[in-house]
Every structure is written in structure tokens, then in C-alpha cells.
HTML snippet that shows the backbone in 3Dmol.js (N, CA, C, O; Angstrom):
<script src="https://3Dmol.org/build/3Dmol-min.js"></script>
<div id="view" style="width:600px;height:400px;position:relative"></div>
<script>
const pdb = `
ATOM      1  N   MET A   1     -11.235   5.255  -7.435  1.00  0.00           N
ATOM      2  CA  MET A   1     -10.575   4.738  -6.208  1.00  0.00           C
ATOM      3  C   MET A   1      -9.010   5.458  -6.263  1.00  0.00           C
ATOM      4  O   MET A   1      -8.308   5.527  -7.272  1.00  0.00           O
ATOM      5  N   SER A   2      -8.681   5.950  -4.957  1.00  0.00           N
ATOM      6  CA  SER A   2      -7.331   6.454  -5.039  1.00  0.00           C
ATOM      7  C   SER A   2      -6.399   5.508  -4.796  1.00  0.00           C
ATOM      8  O   SER A   2      -6.675   4.427  -4.277  1.00  0.00           O
ATOM      9  N   ARG A   3      -5.134   5.889  -5.189  1.00  0.00           N
ATOM     10  CA  ARG A   3      -3.872   5.084  -5.283  1.00  0.00           C
ATOM     11  C   ARG A   3      -3.258   4.963  -3.950  1.00  0.00           C
ATOM     12  O   ARG A   3      -2.090   5.326  -3.806  1.00  0.00           O
ATOM     13  N   VAL A   4      -3.947   4.474  -2.934  1.00  0.00           N
ATOM     14  CA  VAL A   4      -3.394   4.497  -1.599  1.00  0.00           C
ATOM     15  C   VAL A   4      -3.382   3.049  -1.012  1.00  0.00           C
ATOM     16  O   VAL A   4      -4.344   2.299  -1.177  1.00  0.00           O
ATOM     17  N   CYS A   5      -2.268   2.682  -0.323  1.00  0.00           N
ATOM     18  CA  CYS A   5      -2.095   1.239   0.359  1.00  0.00           C
ATOM     19  C   CYS A   5      -3.123   1.297   1.584  1.00  0.00           C
ATOM     20  O   CYS A   5      -3.045   2.236   2.377  1.00  0.00           O
ATOM     21  N   GLU A   6      -4.022   0.363   1.729  1.00  0.00           N
ATOM     22  CA  GLU A   6      -4.902   0.203   2.581  1.00  0.00           C
ATOM     23  C   GLU A   6      -4.256  -0.112   4.035  1.00  0.00           C
ATOM     24  O   GLU A   6      -4.826   0.240   5.068  1.00  0.00           O
ATOM     25  N   LEU A   7      -3.175  -0.718   4.031  1.00  0.00           N
ATOM     26  CA  LEU A   7      -2.348  -1.228   5.106  1.00  0.00           C
ATOM     27  C   LEU A   7      -1.298  -0.328   5.683  1.00  0.00           C
ATOM     28  O   LEU A   7      -1.107  -0.327   6.899  1.00  0.00           O
ATOM     29  N   THR A   8      -0.586   0.459   4.852  1.00  0.00           N
ATOM     30  CA  THR A   8       0.517   1.294   5.232  1.00  0.00           C
ATOM     31  C   THR A   8       0.204   2.705   4.987  1.00  0.00           C
ATOM     32  O   THR A   8       0.871   3.553   5.579  1.00  0.00           O
ATOM     33  N   GLY A   9      -0.765   3.072   4.155  1.00  0.00           N
ATOM     34  CA  GLY A   9      -1.109   4.580   3.653  1.00  0.00           C
ATOM     35  C   GLY A   9      -0.136   5.054   2.846  1.00  0.00           C
ATOM     36  O   GLY A   9      -0.057   6.276   2.727  1.00  0.00           O
ATOM     37  N   LYS A  10       0.614   4.369   2.271  1.00  0.00           N
ATOM     38  CA  LYS A  10       1.646   4.791   1.148  1.00  0.00           C
ATOM     39  C   LYS A  10       0.631   5.386  -0.005  1.00  0.00           C
ATOM     40  O   LYS A  10      -0.425   4.817  -0.282  1.00  0.00           O
ATOM     41  N   LYS A  11       1.050   6.533  -0.610  1.00  0.00           N
ATOM     42  CA  LYS A  11       0.334   7.094  -1.709  1.00  0.00           C
ATOM     43  C   LYS A  11       1.384   7.640  -2.662  1.00  0.00           C
ATOM     44  O   LYS A  11       2.584   7.408  -2.514  1.00  0.00           O
ATOM     45  N   ALA A  12       0.857   8.408  -3.691  1.00  0.00           N
ATOM     46  CA  ALA A  12       1.785   8.935  -4.819  1.00  0.00           C
ATOM     47  C   ALA A  12       2.545  10.130  -4.059  1.00  0.00           C
ATOM     48  O   ALA A  12       2.113  10.731  -3.075  1.00  0.00           O
ATOM     49  N   MET A  13       3.626  10.327  -4.642  1.00  0.00           N
ATOM     50  CA  MET A  13       4.518  11.582  -4.312  1.00  0.00           C
ATOM     51  C   MET A  13       4.779  12.318  -5.545  1.00  0.00           C
ATOM     52  O   MET A  13       4.752  11.835  -6.677  1.00  0.00           O
ATOM     53  N   VAL A  14       5.048  13.592  -5.212  1.00  0.00           N
ATOM     54  CA  VAL A  14       5.187  14.497  -6.385  1.00  0.00           C
ATOM     55  C   VAL A  14       6.674  14.867  -6.447  1.00  0.00           C
ATOM     56  O   VAL A  14       7.309  15.026  -5.404  1.00  0.00           O
ATOM     57  N   GLY A  15       7.224  15.003  -7.628  1.00  0.00           N
ATOM     58  CA  GLY A  15       8.453  15.433  -7.968  1.00  0.00           C
ATOM     59  C   GLY A  15       8.708  15.943  -9.358  1.00  0.00           C
ATOM     60  O   GLY A  15       7.786  16.349 -10.065  1.00  0.00           O
ATOM     61  N   ASN A  16      10.013  15.920  -9.765  1.00  0.00           N
ATOM     62  CA  ASN A  16      10.328  16.350 -11.030  1.00  0.00           C
ATOM     63  C   ASN A  16      11.026  15.497 -11.962  1.00  0.00           C
ATOM     64  O   ASN A  16      11.785  14.613 -11.565  1.00  0.00           O
ATOM     65  N   ASN A  17      10.782  15.742 -13.298  1.00  0.00           N
ATOM     66  CA  ASN A  17      11.511  15.028 -14.424  1.00  0.00           C
ATOM     67  C   ASN A  17      12.577  16.093 -14.599  1.00  0.00           C
ATOM     68  O   ASN A  17      12.282  17.287 -14.543  1.00  0.00           O
ATOM     69  N   VAL A  18      13.770  15.683 -14.802  1.00  0.00           N
ATOM     70  CA  VAL A  18      14.943  16.622 -15.010  1.00  0.00           C
ATOM     71  C   VAL A  18      15.579  16.135 -16.169  1.00  0.00           C
ATOM     72  O   VAL A  18      16.019  14.986 -16.190  1.00  0.00           O
ATOM     73  N   SER A  19      15.679  16.936 -17.194  1.00  0.00           N
ATOM     74  CA  SER A  19      16.258  16.673 -18.571  1.00  0.00           C
ATOM     75  C   SER A  19      17.805  17.064 -18.358  1.00  0.00           C
ATOM     76  O   SER A  19      18.233  17.691 -17.389  1.00  0.00           O
ATOM     77  N   HIS A  20      18.482  16.635 -19.322  1.00  0.00           N
ATOM     78  CA  HIS A  20      19.842  16.911 -19.305  1.00  0.00           C
ATOM     79  C   HIS A  20      20.261  18.509 -19.370  1.00  0.00           C
ATOM     80  O   HIS A  20      21.357  18.896 -18.965  1.00  0.00           O
ATOM     81  N   ALA A  21      19.358  19.305 -19.875  1.00  0.00           N
ATOM     82  CA  ALA A  21      19.449  20.806 -19.829  1.00  0.00           C
ATOM     83  C   ALA A  21      18.922  21.354 -18.447  1.00  0.00           C
ATOM     84  O   ALA A  21      18.709  22.549 -18.241  1.00  0.00           O
ATOM     85  N   MET A  22      18.725  20.290 -17.472  1.00  0.00           N
ATOM     86  CA  MET A  22      18.180  20.622 -16.096  1.00  0.00           C
ATOM     87  C   MET A  22      16.889  21.389 -16.129  1.00  0.00           C
ATOM     88  O   MET A  22      16.615  22.149 -15.200  1.00  0.00           O
ATOM     89  N   ASN A  23      15.982  21.211 -17.279  1.00  0.00           N
ATOM     90  CA  ASN A  23      14.679  21.612 -17.300  1.00  0.00           C
ATOM     91  C   ASN A  23      13.796  20.779 -16.306  1.00  0.00           C
ATOM     92  O   ASN A  23      13.908  19.553 -16.321  1.00  0.00           O
ATOM     93  N   LYS A  24      12.980  21.349 -15.502  1.00  0.00           N
ATOM     94  CA  LYS A  24      12.211  20.496 -14.558  1.00  0.00           C
ATOM     95  C   LYS A  24      10.753  20.529 -14.935  1.00  0.00           C
ATOM     96  O   LYS A  24      10.242  21.623 -15.176  1.00  0.00           O
ATOM     97  N   THR A  25      10.083  19.494 -15.002  1.00  0.00           N
ATOM     98  CA  THR A  25       8.584  19.322 -15.291  1.00  0.00           C
ATOM     99  C   THR A  25       7.974  18.532 -14.183  1.00  0.00           C
ATOM    100  O   THR A  25       8.625  17.569 -13.776  1.00  0.00           O
ATOM    101  N   LYS A  26       6.913  18.773 -13.678  1.00  0.00           N
ATOM    102  CA  LYS A  26       6.280  17.908 -12.682  1.00  0.00           C
ATOM    103  C   LYS A  26       5.887  16.551 -13.111  1.00  0.00           C
ATOM    104  O   LYS A  26       5.431  16.333 -14.234  1.00  0.00           O
ATOM    105  N   ARG A  27       6.082  15.553 -12.129  1.00  0.00           N
ATOM    106  CA  ARG A  27       5.559  14.286 -12.309  1.00  0.00           C
ATOM    107  C   ARG A  27       5.238  13.557 -11.067  1.00  0.00           C
ATOM    108  O   ARG A  27       5.635  13.965  -9.976  1.00  0.00           O
ATOM    109  N   LYS A  28       4.507  12.456 -11.210  1.00  0.00           N
ATOM    110  CA  LYS A  28       4.037  11.655  -9.922  1.00  0.00           C
ATOM    111  C   LYS A  28       4.775  10.459  -9.956  1.00  0.00           C
ATOM    112  O   LYS A  28       5.054   9.851 -10.990  1.00  0.00           O
ATOM    113  N   PHE A  29       5.160  10.053  -8.553  1.00  0.00           N
ATOM    114  CA  PHE A  29       5.641   8.862  -8.350  1.00  0.00           C
ATOM    115  C   PHE A  29       4.575   7.987  -7.474  1.00  0.00           C
ATOM    116  O   PHE A  29       4.419   8.057  -6.255  1.00  0.00           O
ATOM    117  N   ASN A  30       3.873   7.136  -8.405  1.00  0.00           N
ATOM    118  CA  ASN A  30       2.796   6.401  -7.736  1.00  0.00           C
ATOM    119  C   ASN A  30       3.472   5.164  -6.978  1.00  0.00           C
ATOM    120  O   ASN A  30       4.474   4.537  -7.321  1.00  0.00           O
ATOM    121  N   ALA A  31       2.691   4.986  -5.903  1.00  0.00           N
ATOM    122  CA  ALA A  31       2.941   3.672  -5.159  1.00  0.00           C
ATOM    123  C   ALA A  31       2.661   2.357  -5.902  1.00  0.00           C
ATOM    124  O   ALA A  31       1.688   2.171  -6.633  1.00  0.00           O
ATOM    125  N   ASN A  32       3.676   1.425  -5.614  1.00  0.00           N
ATOM    126  CA  ASN A  32       3.591   0.168  -6.387  1.00  0.00           C
ATOM    127  C   ASN A  32       2.509  -0.729  -5.746  1.00  0.00           C
ATOM    128  O   ASN A  32       2.868  -1.562  -4.914  1.00  0.00           O
ATOM    129  N   LEU A  33       1.145  -0.606  -6.095  1.00  0.00           N
ATOM    130  CA  LEU A  33       0.073  -1.297  -5.381  1.00  0.00           C
ATOM    131  C   LEU A  33      -0.401  -2.625  -6.339  1.00  0.00           C
ATOM    132  O   LEU A  33      -0.255  -2.749  -7.555  1.00  0.00           O
ATOM    133  N   ILE A  34      -0.859  -3.333  -5.618  1.00  0.00           N
ATOM    134  CA  ILE A  34      -1.676  -4.663  -6.335  1.00  0.00           C
ATOM    135  C   ILE A  34      -3.061  -4.805  -5.601  1.00  0.00           C
ATOM    136  O   ILE A  34      -3.268  -4.202  -4.548  1.00  0.00           O
ATOM    137  N   LYS A  35      -3.854  -5.490  -6.092  1.00  0.00           N
ATOM    138  CA  LYS A  35      -5.272  -5.860  -5.529  1.00  0.00           C
ATOM    139  C   LYS A  35      -4.985  -7.336  -5.111  1.00  0.00           C
ATOM    140  O   LYS A  35      -4.563  -8.124  -5.956  1.00  0.00           O
ATOM    141  N   LYS A  36      -5.193  -7.699  -3.907  1.00  0.00           N
ATOM    142  CA  LYS A  36      -4.998  -9.061  -3.558  1.00  0.00           C
ATOM    143  C   LYS A  36      -5.997  -9.529  -2.554  1.00  0.00           C
ATOM    144  O   LYS A  36      -6.464  -8.747  -1.727  1.00  0.00           O
ATOM    145  N   ARG A  37      -6.365 -10.898  -2.613  1.00  0.00           N
ATOM    146  CA  ARG A  37      -7.417 -11.474  -1.895  1.00  0.00           C
ATOM    147  C   ARG A  37      -6.638 -12.319  -0.699  1.00  0.00           C
ATOM    148  O   ARG A  37      -5.831 -13.208  -0.971  1.00  0.00           O
ATOM    149  N   PHE A  38      -6.956 -11.959   0.573  1.00  0.00           N
ATOM    150  CA  PHE A  38      -6.261 -12.670   1.720  1.00  0.00           C
ATOM    151  C   PHE A  38      -7.418 -13.414   2.552  1.00  0.00           C
ATOM    152  O   PHE A  38      -8.513 -12.881   2.733  1.00  0.00           O
ATOM    153  N   TYR A  39      -7.134 -14.508   2.974  1.00  0.00           N
ATOM    154  CA  TYR A  39      -8.047 -15.403   3.776  1.00  0.00           C
ATOM    155  C   TYR A  39      -7.719 -15.200   5.264  1.00  0.00           C
ATOM    156  O   TYR A  39      -6.552 -15.374   5.613  1.00  0.00           O
ATOM    157  N   ILE A  40      -8.626 -14.853   6.156  1.00  0.00           N
ATOM    158  CA  ILE A  40      -8.486 -14.612   7.536  1.00  0.00           C
ATOM    159  C   ILE A  40      -9.172 -15.707   8.265  1.00  0.00           C
ATOM    160  O   ILE A  40     -10.398 -15.766   8.355  1.00  0.00           O
ATOM    161  N   PRO A  41      -8.234 -16.705   8.862  1.00  0.00           N
ATOM    162  CA  PRO A  41      -8.812 -17.837   9.453  1.00  0.00           C
ATOM    163  C   PRO A  41      -9.660 -17.543  10.759  1.00  0.00           C
ATOM    164  O   PRO A  41     -10.555 -18.303  11.126  1.00  0.00           O
ATOM    165  N   GLU A  42      -9.329 -16.443  11.398  1.00  0.00           N
ATOM    166  CA  GLU A  42      -9.857 -16.084  12.592  1.00  0.00           C
ATOM    167  C   GLU A  42     -11.454 -15.849  12.291  1.00  0.00           C
ATOM    168  O   GLU A  42     -12.335 -16.390  12.959  1.00  0.00           O
ATOM    169  N   GLU A  43     -11.676 -15.047  11.292  1.00  0.00           N
ATOM    170  CA  GLU A  43     -13.080 -14.628  10.836  1.00  0.00           C
ATOM    171  C   GLU A  43     -13.639 -15.624   9.835  1.00  0.00           C
ATOM    172  O   GLU A  43     -14.825 -15.580   9.508  1.00  0.00           O
ATOM    173  N   ASP A  44     -12.845 -16.467   9.376  1.00  0.00           N
ATOM    174  CA  ASP A  44     -13.258 -17.558   8.418  1.00  0.00           C
ATOM    175  C   ASP A  44     -14.007 -16.853   7.080  1.00  0.00           C
ATOM    176  O   ASP A  44     -15.069 -17.231   6.586  1.00  0.00           O
ATOM    177  N   ASN A  45     -13.192 -15.764   6.639  1.00  0.00           N
ATOM    178  CA  ASN A  45     -13.706 -15.233   5.417  1.00  0.00           C
ATOM    179  C   ASN A  45     -12.530 -14.696   4.593  1.00  0.00           C
ATOM    180  O   ASN A  45     -11.426 -14.613   5.131  1.00  0.00           O
ATOM    181  N   TRP A  46     -12.701 -14.334   3.347  1.00  0.00           N
ATOM    182  CA  TRP A  46     -11.801 -13.586   2.374  1.00  0.00           C
ATOM    183  C   TRP A  46     -11.971 -12.237   2.341  1.00  0.00           C
ATOM    184  O   TRP A  46     -13.116 -11.787   2.329  1.00  0.00           O
ATOM    185  N   VAL A  47     -10.793 -11.336   2.321  1.00  0.00           N
ATOM    186  CA  VAL A  47     -10.877  -9.848   2.272  1.00  0.00           C
ATOM    187  C   VAL A  47      -9.904  -9.502   1.044  1.00  0.00           C
ATOM    188  O   VAL A  47      -8.792 -10.007   0.887  1.00  0.00           O
ATOM    189  N   THR A  48     -10.427  -8.683   0.311  1.00  0.00           N
ATOM    190  CA  THR A  48      -9.739  -8.068  -0.778  1.00  0.00           C
ATOM    191  C   THR A  48      -9.044  -6.740  -0.403  1.00  0.00           C
ATOM    192  O   THR A  48      -9.761  -5.855   0.065  1.00  0.00           O
ATOM    193  N   LEU A  49      -7.919  -6.541  -0.536  1.00  0.00           N
ATOM    194  CA  LEU A  49      -7.213  -5.303  -0.036  1.00  0.00           C
ATOM    195  C   LEU A  49      -6.240  -4.787  -1.227  1.00  0.00           C
ATOM    196  O   LEU A  49      -5.718  -5.598  -1.992  1.00  0.00           O
ATOM    197  N   LYS A  50      -6.048  -3.524  -1.329  1.00  0.00           N
ATOM    198  CA  LYS A  50      -5.240  -2.837  -2.262  1.00  0.00           C
ATOM    199  C   LYS A  50      -4.002  -2.548  -1.471  1.00  0.00           C
ATOM    200  O   LYS A  50      -4.071  -1.577  -0.717  1.00  0.00           O
ATOM    201  N   VAL A  51      -2.934  -3.193  -1.512  1.00  0.00           N
ATOM    202  CA  VAL A  51      -1.627  -3.252  -0.840  1.00  0.00           C
ATOM    203  C   VAL A  51      -0.544  -3.002  -1.669  1.00  0.00           C
ATOM    204  O   VAL A  51      -0.545  -3.411  -2.830  1.00  0.00           O
ATOM    205  N   SER A  52       0.563  -2.251  -1.104  1.00  0.00           N
ATOM    206  CA  SER A  52       1.786  -2.049  -1.764  1.00  0.00           C
ATOM    207  C   SER A  52       2.464  -3.287  -1.670  1.00  0.00           C
ATOM    208  O   SER A  52       2.063  -4.134  -0.872  1.00  0.00           O
ATOM    209  N   THR A  53       3.596  -3.521  -2.507  1.00  0.00           N
ATOM    210  CA  THR A  53       4.333  -4.602  -2.484  1.00  0.00           C
ATOM    211  C   THR A  53       5.289  -4.856  -1.328  1.00  0.00           C
ATOM    212  O   THR A  53       5.698  -5.970  -1.003  1.00  0.00           O
ATOM    213  N   SER A  54       5.609  -3.677  -0.728  1.00  0.00           N
ATOM    214  CA  SER A  54       6.437  -3.762   0.648  1.00  0.00           C
ATOM    215  C   SER A  54       5.423  -4.169   1.642  1.00  0.00           C
ATOM    216  O   SER A  54       5.802  -4.886   2.568  1.00  0.00           O
ATOM    217  N   ALA A  55       4.001  -3.755   1.565  1.00  0.00           N
ATOM    218  CA  ALA A  55       3.252  -4.210   2.748  1.00  0.00           C
ATOM    219  C   ALA A  55       2.905  -5.647   2.395  1.00  0.00           C
ATOM    220  O   ALA A  55       2.507  -6.295   3.362  1.00  0.00           O
ATOM    221  N   LEU A  56       2.967  -6.350   1.146  1.00  0.00           N
ATOM    222  CA  LEU A  56       2.869  -7.630   0.890  1.00  0.00           C
ATOM    223  C   LEU A  56       4.052  -8.544   1.544  1.00  0.00           C
ATOM    224  O   LEU A  56       3.911  -9.717   1.890  1.00  0.00           O
ATOM    225  N   LYS A  57       5.097  -7.866   1.631  1.00  0.00           N
ATOM    226  CA  LYS A  57       6.326  -8.423   2.159  1.00  0.00           C
ATOM    227  C   LYS A  57       6.203  -8.584   3.692  1.00  0.00           C
ATOM    228  O   LYS A  57       6.636  -9.587   4.259  1.00  0.00           O
ATOM    229  N   THR A  58       5.633  -7.621   4.311  1.00  0.00           N
ATOM    230  CA  THR A  58       5.353  -7.602   5.815  1.00  0.00           C
ATOM    231  C   THR A  58       4.231  -8.496   6.127  1.00  0.00           C
ATOM    232  O   THR A  58       4.194  -9.002   7.249  1.00  0.00           O
ATOM    233  N   ILE A  59       3.285  -8.759   5.244  1.00  0.00           N
ATOM    234  CA  ILE A  59       2.245  -9.785   5.327  1.00  0.00           C
ATOM    235  C   ILE A  59       2.826 -11.060   5.368  1.00  0.00           C
ATOM    236  O   ILE A  59       2.594 -11.825   6.305  1.00  0.00           O
ATOM    237  N   ASN A  60       3.598 -11.369   4.386  1.00  0.00           N
ATOM    238  CA  ASN A  60       4.371 -12.612   4.517  1.00  0.00           C
ATOM    239  C   ASN A  60       5.321 -12.849   5.794  1.00  0.00           C
ATOM    240  O   ASN A  60       5.512 -13.966   6.275  1.00  0.00           O
ATOM    241  N   LYS A  61       5.766 -11.923   6.176  1.00  0.00           N
ATOM    242  CA  LYS A  61       6.596 -11.990   7.260  1.00  0.00           C
ATOM    243  C   LYS A  61       5.893 -12.226   8.650  1.00  0.00           C
ATOM    244  O   LYS A  61       6.199 -13.184   9.359  1.00  0.00           O
ATOM    245  N   ILE A  62       4.887 -11.255   9.020  1.00  0.00           N
ATOM    246  CA  ILE A  62       4.099 -11.314  10.328  1.00  0.00           C
ATOM    247  C   ILE A  62       2.735 -11.951  10.219  1.00  0.00           C
ATOM    248  O   ILE A  62       2.185 -12.321  11.256  1.00  0.00           O
ATOM    249  N   GLY A  63       2.122 -12.117   9.007  1.00  0.00           N
ATOM    250  CA  GLY A  63       0.961 -12.624   8.889  1.00  0.00           C
ATOM    251  C   GLY A  63      -0.067 -11.760   8.592  1.00  0.00           C
ATOM    252  O   GLY A  63       0.281 -10.595   8.786  1.00  0.00           O
ATOM    253  N   ILE A  64      -1.163 -11.869   8.208  1.00  0.00           N
ATOM    254  CA  ILE A  64      -2.263 -11.074   7.696  1.00  0.00           C
ATOM    255  C   ILE A  64      -3.083 -10.434   8.931  1.00  0.00           C
ATOM    256  O   ILE A  64      -3.475  -9.267   8.930  1.00  0.00           O
ATOM    257  N   SER A  65      -3.285 -11.314   9.947  1.00  0.00           N
ATOM    258  CA  SER A  65      -3.937 -10.951  11.151  1.00  0.00           C
ATOM    259  C   SER A  65      -3.162  -9.784  11.876  1.00  0.00           C
ATOM    260  O   SER A  65      -3.694  -8.754  12.291  1.00  0.00           O
ATOM    261  N   ALA A  66      -1.876 -10.090  11.962  1.00  0.00           N
ATOM    262  CA  ALA A  66      -1.068  -9.030  12.690  1.00  0.00           C
ATOM    263  C   ALA A  66      -1.011  -7.738  11.896  1.00  0.00           C
ATOM    264  O   ALA A  66      -1.072  -6.633  12.436  1.00  0.00           O
ATOM    265  N   ALA A  67      -0.892  -7.927  10.588  1.00  0.00           N
ATOM    266  CA  ALA A  67      -0.850  -6.668   9.725  1.00  0.00           C
ATOM    267  C   ALA A  67      -2.085  -5.819   9.750  1.00  0.00           C
ATOM    268  O   ALA A  67      -2.022  -4.590   9.784  1.00  0.00           O
ATOM    269  N   ILE A  68      -3.273  -6.530   9.731  1.00  0.00           N
ATOM    270  CA  ILE A  68      -4.512  -5.899   9.764  1.00  0.00           C
ATOM    271  C   ILE A  68      -4.672  -5.124  11.199  1.00  0.00           C
ATOM    272  O   ILE A  68      -5.089  -3.970  11.304  1.00  0.00           O
ATOM    273  N   LYS A  69      -4.291  -5.913  12.217  1.00  0.00           N
ATOM    274  CA  LYS A  69      -4.303  -5.354  13.620  1.00  0.00           C
ATOM    275  C   LYS A  69      -3.578  -4.050  13.635  1.00  0.00           C
ATOM    276  O   LYS A  69      -4.131  -3.032  14.052  1.00  0.00           O
ATOM    277  N   GLU A  70      -2.296  -4.059  13.167  1.00  0.00           N
ATOM    278  CA  GLU A  70      -1.518  -2.847  13.227  1.00  0.00           C
ATOM    279  C   GLU A  70      -1.906  -1.807  12.366  1.00  0.00           C
ATOM    280  O   GLU A  70      -1.657  -0.666  12.755  1.00  0.00           O
ATOM    281  N   ALA A  71      -2.517  -1.967  11.168  1.00  0.00           N
ATOM    282  CA  ALA A  71      -3.063  -0.993  10.275  1.00  0.00           C
ATOM    283  C   ALA A  71      -4.327  -0.313  11.070  1.00  0.00           C
ATOM    284  O   ALA A  71      -4.554   0.894  10.987  1.00  0.00           O
ATOM    285  N   LYS A  72      -5.033  -1.109  11.758  1.00  0.00           N
ATOM    286  CA  LYS A  72      -6.245  -0.572  12.648  1.00  0.00           C
ATOM    287  C   LYS A  72      -5.806   0.347  13.678  1.00  0.00           C
ATOM    288  O   LYS A  72      -6.420   1.375  13.966  1.00  0.00           O
ATOM    289  N   SER A  73      -4.633  -0.075  14.281  1.00  0.00           N
ATOM    290  CA  SER A  73      -4.234   0.786  15.517  1.00  0.00           C
ATOM    291  C   SER A  73      -3.603   1.962  14.973  1.00  0.00           C
ATOM    292  O   SER A  73      -3.498   2.941  15.712  1.00  0.00           O
ATOM    293  N   LYS A  74      -3.067   2.026  13.518  1.00  0.00           N
ATOM    294  CA  LYS A  74      -2.521   3.107  13.159  1.00  0.00           C
ATOM    295  C   LYS A  74      -3.391   4.083  12.358  1.00  0.00           C
ATOM    296  O   LYS A  74      -2.960   5.136  11.888  1.00  0.00           O
ATOM    297  N   GLY A  75      -4.761   3.606  12.231  1.00  0.00           N
ATOM    298  CA  GLY A  75      -5.854   4.312  11.807  1.00  0.00           C
ATOM    299  C   GLY A  75      -5.985   4.161  10.164  1.00  0.00           C
ATOM    300  O   GLY A  75      -6.919   4.732   9.601  1.00  0.00           O
ATOM    301  N   PHE A  76      -5.149   3.480   9.500  1.00  0.00           N
ATOM    302  CA  PHE A  76      -5.271   3.253   8.027  1.00  0.00           C
ATOM    303  C   PHE A  76      -6.582   2.266   7.593  1.00  0.00           C
ATOM    304  O   PHE A  76      -7.135   2.365   6.497  1.00  0.00           O
ATOM    305  N   LEU A  77      -6.921   1.445   8.481  1.00  0.00           N
ATOM    306  CA  LEU A  77      -7.993   0.462   8.152  1.00  0.00           C
ATOM    307  C   LEU A  77      -9.091   0.855   9.314  1.00  0.00           C
ATOM    308  O   LEU A  77      -8.899   1.383  10.409  1.00  0.00           O
ATOM    309  N   LYS A  78     -10.328   0.405   8.681  1.00  0.00           N
ATOM    310  CA  LYS A  78     -11.346   0.758   9.629  1.00  0.00           C
ATOM    311  C   LYS A  78     -11.748  -0.571  10.578  1.00  0.00           C
ATOM    312  O   LYS A  78     -12.608  -0.467  11.453  1.00  0.00           O
TER     313      LYS A  78
END
`;
const viewer = $3Dmol.createViewer("view");
viewer.addModel(pdb, "pdb");
viewer.setStyle({}, {cartoon: {color: "spectrum"}});
viewer.zoomTo();
viewer.render();
</script>
């Protein structure tokens, strides 16, 4: 499974580790993802999603139904 948020599409970025001598080596900045179960009252079922913590804050703010609807319109969720 890839490390991609299912609601926002956030994924790992590539950058450099930089030492004091300014030597640069490649590294990855992974997205802060968690696996969480959500209850959707309209469909009366539970859904497990892999979401970033920033997406979790958005879900707490606007609700899971609105967040899923927005992700479907942007094409991140089927």
C-alpha cells in the first residue's frame, strides 16, 4: 500500500539531508498518515480510510460526509 492520503492526495516529498559541511544526501518526507474508521450515518456503515492528520482536522471541522463528497469531486476517492 502506498503512503498517500485518501482524502487529500498528500504523499511523500523528496528532499535533502544537509550536514554542517553542506553535504547533501537524498531523503523522503513522508506524509503523517493514520488509519481510522469513520461512521457514515447516511449510508449506515463504517468506512476505514488512511488519512493525513490535517485531513482529520478537516473532517472534525466539516464532517465526514462533506469531506468524502469533496474528495470524490477532486478525484482522490472513487
